[in-house]
C-alpha positions in Angstrom: 60.3 71.6 -14.9 60.6 70.3 -18.4 57.6 72.5 -19.4 58.9 75.7 -17.6 62.1 76.1 -19.6 60.5 76.1 -23.0 57.9 78.6 -21.7 60.6 81.1 -20.6 62.3 80.7 -23.9 59.1 81.6 -25.7 58.7 84.7 -23.5 62.3 85.9 -24.3 61.7 85.4 -28.0 58.4 87.3 -27.7 60.0 90.2 -25.9 62.8 90.4 -28.6 60.2 90.4 -31.3 58.3 93.1 -29.5 61.5 95.2 -29.2 62.3 94.6 -32.9 58.9 95.5 -34.0 58.9 98.7 -31.8 61.3 100.2 -34.3 58.7 99.9 -36.9 56.2 101.7 -34.8 53.6 98.9 -34.5 53.6 99.0 -30.7 50.0 98.0 -30.2 50.3 94.8 -32.2 53.4 93.8 -30.3 51.7 94.3 -27.0 48.8 92.1 -28.1 51.2 89.3 -29.2 52.9 89.6 -25.8 49.6 89.3 -23.9 48.7 86.2 -25.9 52.1 84.6 -25.1 51.7 85.3 -21.4 48.2 83.7 -21.3 49.5 80.6 -23.0 52.4 80.4 -20.5 50.0 80.7 -17.5 47.9 77.8 -18.8 51.0 75.7 -19.3 52.2 76.5 -15.8 48.8 75.5 -14.3 48.9 72.2 -16.1 52.5 71.5 -14.8 51.4 72.4 -11.2 48.5 70.0 -11.4 50.7 67.1 -12.4 53.2 67.9 -9.7 50.5 67.9 -7.0 49.3 64.5 -8.2 52.8 63.0 -8.0 53.2 64.4 -4.4 49.8 63.0 -3.3 50.7 59.5 -4.7 54.1 59.5 -3.0 52.5 60.6 0.3 49.8 57.9 0.1 52.3 55.1 -0.5 54.4 56.4 2.4 51.3 56.4 4.7 50.5 52.8 3.6 54.0 51.5 4.4 54.0 53.4 7.6 50.6 51.8 8.6 51.8 48.3 7.7 54.9 48.7 9.9 52.8 50.0 12.8 50.4 47.0 12.5 53.3 44.5 12.4 54.8 46.1 15.5 51.4 45.9 17.3 51.0 42.2 16.5 54.5 41.4 17.7 53.8 43.2 21.0 50.5 41.2 21.5 52.3 37.9 20.8 55.1 38.8 23.2 52.6 39.7 25.9 50.7 36.4 25.4 53.9 34.4 25.7 54.8 36.3 28.9 51.4 35.5 30.4 51.7 31.8 29.6 55.1 31.7 31.1 53.8 33.4 34.3 51.1 30.8 34.6 53.6 28.0 34.3 51.2 25.9 32.2 51.5 26.3 28.4 48.3 24.4 27.6 45.6 24.8 24.9 42.1 23.5 24.8 39.0 23.6 22.6 36.9 21.6 20.2 38.1 19.6 17.2 35.6 16.8 16.5 35.6 16.5 20.3 36.9 18.3 23.4 40.7 18.3 23.8 43.4 19.6 26.1 47.0 19.8 24.8 50.3 21.2 25.6 51.7 24.0 23.4 54.7 21.9 22.3 52.4 19.0 21.2 54.0 16.4 23.4 50.8 15.8 25.5 47.2 15.6 24.4 44.0 14.5 26.0 40.8 14.0 24.1 37.5 13.7 26.0 34.5 12.0 24.6 31.2 10.7 25.7 28.4 8.3 24.7 24.8 7.8 25.9 22.4 5.3 24.4 18.8 5.3 25.5 16.9 2.3 24.4 13.3 0.9 24.5 12.9 -2.9 24.0 9.6 -4.9 23.7 9.7 -8.6 23.4 6.9 -11.1 22.6 7.2 -14.9 23.2 4.1 -16.7 21.9 4.3 -20.1 23.8 5.5 -20.7 27.3 9.1 -22.0 26.9 9.8 -25.5 28.1 13.0 -25.4 30.1 14.6 -26.6 33.4 12.7 -23.9 35.3 9.8 -22.5 33.3 8.3 -19.3 34.7 5.3 -19.9 36.9 3.4 -16.8 35.6 4.1 -16.6 31.9 3.5 -13.2 30.2 3.9 -13.1 26.5 4.9 -9.4 26.5 7.9 -7.8 28.2 9.0 -4.2 27.6 10.8 -1.4 29.2 13.5 1.3 28.9 17.2 0.8 29.4 20.5 2.8 29.2 22.9 0.0 28.1 25.9 2.4 27.9 26.8 5.7 29.4 30.5 6.0 28.6 33.3 8.5 29.1 36.4 8.1 27.0 39.8 9.6 27.5 42.5 9.1 24.9 45.5 10.9 23.4 49.3 10.7 23.6 51.9 11.5 26.2 55.7 12.4 26.0 55.3 12.6 22.2 53.3 10.8 19.6 55.0 7.5 20.3 53.0 6.7 23.4 49.2 6.5 23.1 46.6 5.7 25.7 42.8 5.0 25.9 40.4 4.7 28.8 36.7 3.9 28.4 34.6 3.8 31.6 31.1 4.6 32.8 27.7 2.9 33.5 26.4 -0.2 31.9 25.9 -4.0 32.2 28.4 -5.8 34.4 28.3 -8.7 32.0 26.9 -7.7 28.5 28.0 -10.9 26.9 26.2 -13.3 29.3 29.4 -15.0 30.6 28.2 -15.2 34.2 25.0 -15.4 36.2 24.9 -11.6 36.5 23.5 -10.9 33.0 21.1 -8.1 34.1 23.2 -6.4 36.7 23.8 -2.7 35.9 26.8 -1.1 37.5 29.7 1.3 37.1 32.4 -0.5 35.1 35.4 -0.2 32.9 35.4 -1.4 29.3 38.8 -0.7 27.9 42.0 0.7 29.3 45.4 0.3 27.6 48.7 2.0 26.7 50.2 1.6 23.2 53.9 2.0 22.5 54.5 2.9 18.8 58.1 1.6 18.2 58.1 2.3 14.5 55.7 3.8 11.9 54.3 0.3 11.2 54.8 -1.6 14.5 53.2 -1.0 18.0 52.7 -2.9 21.2 49.5 -2.5 23.3 49.2 -3.5 27.0 46.1 -3.4 29.2 42.4 -4.4 28.8 41.0 -4.6 25.2 38.8 -6.6 22.8 40.5 -9.7 21.5 41.3 -9.3 17.8 39.0 -12.1 16.6 35.7 -11.1 15.1 35.4 -7.8 13.2 32.0 -7.2 14.8 33.6 -7.1 18.2 36.4 -4.7 17.0 33.9 -2.1 15.8 32.8 0.0 18.8 29.2 0.0 20.0 28.4 3.5 18.7 29.5 2.5 15.1 27.5 -0.7 14.7 25.0 -1.0 11.9 22.1 -2.3 14.0 21.1 -1.2 17.4 23.1 -4.0 19.1 25.8 -6.5 18.0 24.4 -9.8 16.8 23.4 -12.5 19.2 26.0 -14.7 17.6 28.8 -12.3 18.3 27.7 -11.7 21.9 28.2 -15.5 22.5 31.0 -16.5 20.1 32.9 -13.2 19.9 35.7 -13.5 22.5 35.1 -10.2 24.2 37.4 -8.3 26.6 40.5 -9.6 28.2 43.9 -8.6 29.7 47.3 -8.9 28.1 49.6 -7.7 25.3 48.8 -7.1 21.7 51.3 -6.5 18.9 50.2 -4.8 15.7 52.1 -4.7 12.3 50.4 -2.3 9.9 51.1 -1.2 6.3 49.2 0.7 3.7 47.3 -2.4 2.6 47.5 -5.0 5.3 47.4 -5.3 9.1 48.4 -8.2 11.4 47.5 -8.5 15.1 49.0 -11.0 17.7 47.6 -11.0 21.2 49.1 -12.9 24.2 46.4 -12.6 26.9 44.4 -14.2 29.8 42.1 -15.6 27.2 38.3 -15.7 26.9 35.5 -17.4 28.7 33.0 -16.8 25.9 31.7 -20.4 25.5 32.3 -22.2 28.8 32.2 -20.0 31.9 28.4 -19.8 32.1 27.0 -22.6 29.9 29.5 -25.3 31.0 31.0 -24.4 34.3 28.0 -22.5 35.6 30.2 -20.5 37.9 30.1 -16.7 38.5 33.6 -15.9 37.3 33.9 -12.1 37.0 34.3 -10.5 33.6 37.3 -8.2 33.1 38.8 -6.4 34.9 40.0 -9.5 36.8 42.9 -10.2 39.1 46.1 -11.8 37.8 45.7 -15.1 39.7 42.1 -15.8 38.9 41.4 -19.1 37.3 41.5 -18.4 33.6 44.0 -19.9 31.1 47.3 -21.7 31.0 48.1 -19.8 27.8 46.1 -17.9 25.1 47.1 -16.8 21.7 44.9 -14.8 19.2 45.9 -13.7 15.7 44.1 -11.7 13.1 45.2 -10.6 9.6 43.3 -8.0 7.5 43.8 -7.1 3.9 42.5 -3.7 2.6 41.8 -4.1 -1.0 40.1 -0.7 -1.5 39.6 2.5 0.6 41.4 3.6 3.7 41.7 2.1 7.2 39.6 4.8 8.9 36.4 4.2 7.0 36.3 0.6 8.3 35.9 1.9 11.9 32.2 1.7 11.2 29.9 -0.6 9.2 27.9 2.1 7.4 28.9 3.8 4.2 27.4 7.3 3.9 26.7 8.8 0.5 29.8 10.5 -0.8 32.3 8.2 1.0 35.0 6.2 -0.7 34.4 2.7 -1.9 36.2 0.0 0.2 36.8 -3.7 0.6 38.3 -5.3 3.7 38.9 -9.1 4.1 39.9 -10.6 7.5 40.8 -14.0 9.0 41.5 -14.8 12.6 42.4 -17.7 14.9 42.4 -18.3 18.6 43.8 -21.0 20.9 43.8 -21.3 24.7 44.3 -24.0 27.3 42.5 -23.6 30.6 44.2 -24.0 34.0 43.3 -27.2 35.9 41.1 -26.6 38.9 39.8 -29.8 40.5 38.1 -27.9 43.4 35.1 -27.1 41.3 33.5 -30.5 41.6 34.2 -34.0 43.0 35.1 -35.5 39.7 37.2 -32.4 38.7 37.7 -30.9 35.3 40.6 -31.8 33.0 42.6 -29.2 31.1 40.2 -27.7 28.6 41.2 -26.7 25.1 39.3 -23.9 23.3 40.1 -22.9 19.8 38.3 -21.1 17.0 38.7 -19.6 13.5 36.7 -16.9 11.7 36.7 -15.2 8.3 34.8 -12.0 7.2 34.5 -9.6 4.4 33.3 -5.9 4.6 32.3 -3.9 1.5 31.3 -0.2 1.2 29.7 1.2 -1.9 29.3 5.0 -1.4 25.8 4.8 0.1 25.5 1.1 0.7 27.4 -1.6 2.7 27.6 -5.3 3.0 29.2 -7.6 5.6 29.4 -11.4 6.0 31.3 -13.7 8.4 31.6 -17.3 9.5 32.8 -18.5 12.9 33.8 -22.0 13.9 34.8 -22.8 17.5 35.5 -26.0 19.5 35.9 -26.7 23.2 37.2 -30.1 24.4 37.7 -31.6 27.8 35.9 -28.9 29.7 33.5 -31.2 31.4 33.5 -34.9 32.3 30.0 -35.2 30.6 31.1 -33.6 27.3 34.5 -34.2 25.9 33.8 -32.1 22.8 31.4 -29.3 21.7 31.4 -27.7 18.3 30.0 -24.3 17.5 29.3 -22.9 14.0 27.6 -19.6 13.1 27.0 -17.3 10.1 26.2 -13.6 9.9 25.2 -11.5 6.9 24.1 -7.9 7.0 23.7 -5.0 4.5 22.4 -1.5 4.3 21.4 1.2 1.8 20.7 4.9 2.1 17.3 6.1 0.9 18.2 9.7 1.7 21.4 11.4 2.7 20.4 10.9 6.3 18.2 7.8 6.4 19.6 4.2 6.0 17.7 0.9 5.8 19.5 -2.2 7.0 18.9 -6.0 7.4 20.7 -8.8 9.2 20.5 -12.5 9.2 22.3 -14.7 11.8 22.2 -18.3 12.6 24.3 -20.8 14.6 25.0 -22.4 18.0 26.4 -25.6 19.5 25.9 -29.0 18.0 24.7 -30.7 21.3 20.9 -30.7 21.8 21.3 -30.4 25.5 22.7 -27.0 24.9 19.9 -26.0 22.5 21.6 -27.2 19.3 22.4 -25.0 16.4 18.8 -24.1 15.6 19.0 -20.4 16.4 18.1 -18.2 13.4 17.1 -14.5 13.5 16.2 -12.0 10.9 16.3 -8.3 11.8 15.3 -5.3 9.7 15.4 -1.6 10.7 16.6 1.9 9.9 19.1 4.5 11.1 18.3 8.2 10.8 21.5 10.2 11.2 20.5 13.6 12.6 24.1 14.7 12.9 26.1 11.7 11.7 27.0 9.1 14.3 27.0 11.9 16.9 23.2 12.0 17.1 21.1 9.3 15.5 17.8 7.6 16.0 17.4 3.9 15.2 14.6 1.4 15.2 14.4 -2.3 14.2 12.3 -5.4 14.5 13.6 -9.0 14.7 11.9 -12.3 14.0 13.1 -15.6 15.5 12.8 -18.2 12.8 14.4 -20.9 14.9 14.6 -20.9 18.7 16.8 -19.2 21.3 18.3 -21.6 23.8 19.5 -20.8 27.3 23.1 -20.9 26.0 22.4 -18.4 23.2 20.1 -15.9 24.8 21.3 -12.4 25.8 18.9 -9.9 27.4 20.9 -6.9 26.3 20.0 -7.7 22.7 16.4 -8.2 23.7 16.2 -11.9 23.0 14.7 -14.2 25.6 14.7 -17.9 26.0 12.2 -19.8 23.9 12.0 -23.4 22.8 9.6 -23.2 19.9 10.5 -22.3 16.3 9.2 -19.0 15.1 7.9 -18.0 18.4 9.6 -14.7 19.3 9.6 -11.1 18.1 11.7 -8.2 19.4 11.1 -4.5 18.7 13.9 -2.0 19.6 14.4 1.7 19.4 17.4 3.7 20.4 18.5 7.4 20.6 22.3 7.8 20.5 24.3 10.9 21.4 28.1 11.0 21.4 30.8 13.6 21.3 
């Protein structure tokens, strides 16, 4: 419009000039000037029209974009409303899927169930060079024994209920009835339960756990089977680790330290099989079974570097954070009197022990060392006191991002020769190939007995048999692990 007004003014001036010039008689020149002015006005109008069309198009496009956005927003709201209506009609506002494991959860977050599984397929071959001299030596001695085994087929169910303050955990499946050799049924395979507990989180740093769980004593026992460095826990820990029990456990945790106190039915790790020679069942057990008069276990851990989650396993993959964890623990229990076992009877036995350990992770390498001392007194009329002392050291390093080499040295046992003495010493070397982290890995190792393995210390789940000659046994193991 700003261009049209000057154009009309120019036309008026041109016409006036033409009229004025007409008086002079130069009509043709005036007409030519008028035609030229009209041509210029037409070009100017065309330019103005073009600019107006561009403005209209731009305004129209913005309007369509805003209209489209409003339509999409309305459609999304309709879909969400329809989804909410369907959930309400079902009466079950649940969600499920996969997030580092299968889960089932309520929409409000008050309930959650995580479902996991573990399967370990193992081949073990053992060689004993000389026929062992024991109370009942085998009539037909074969130096080689080998075969396949599924030591653990587990299903785990964990999560929280009625909010995050109540946690639960259940681990059940197929495996050895007595993996630690506490009874005479050391080779029985059966359906069993490992752990089952409920944890009440009273504050952000204090919780109480009730049920069946590993006693908070050795760190090797507290690391789950699928996260061990070697194929199986050490022979020392299978005997001197306290294992599973029933009771209560209180946990105080902060950013840098953690303290655990357990009041339980105690442990039969050292005396049920080697001293009493009775087939007391392993957990789960009934409340009135002969076990302990009282039992107290305490463990304190200091995290000097790293975070707590990285110490759920022994390995330290490349790219992980450096960490240092130091732990000490103590245990004390008195056993209930039961004079019906033998004519002479058994006095009240006392069992106590202490342990200390250190775990280090170096972004592609790891190291672990522990010492365990335990004593049992007055468990048998023949032996008023029995001392146990053991040492464990293990380490690993990654040679590729997926392949790890490891080695372990372990030694220890009781100080009485009738129980084999403390002459057990084993060196194990092997590797882990992490196909998909801990979820899918293949492991293989070979172990050499430098000392001897007594009847008290042997454990067939680890592959070690009874032998009474130094340097007389070799064990080869392979394992494929799958977990989710």
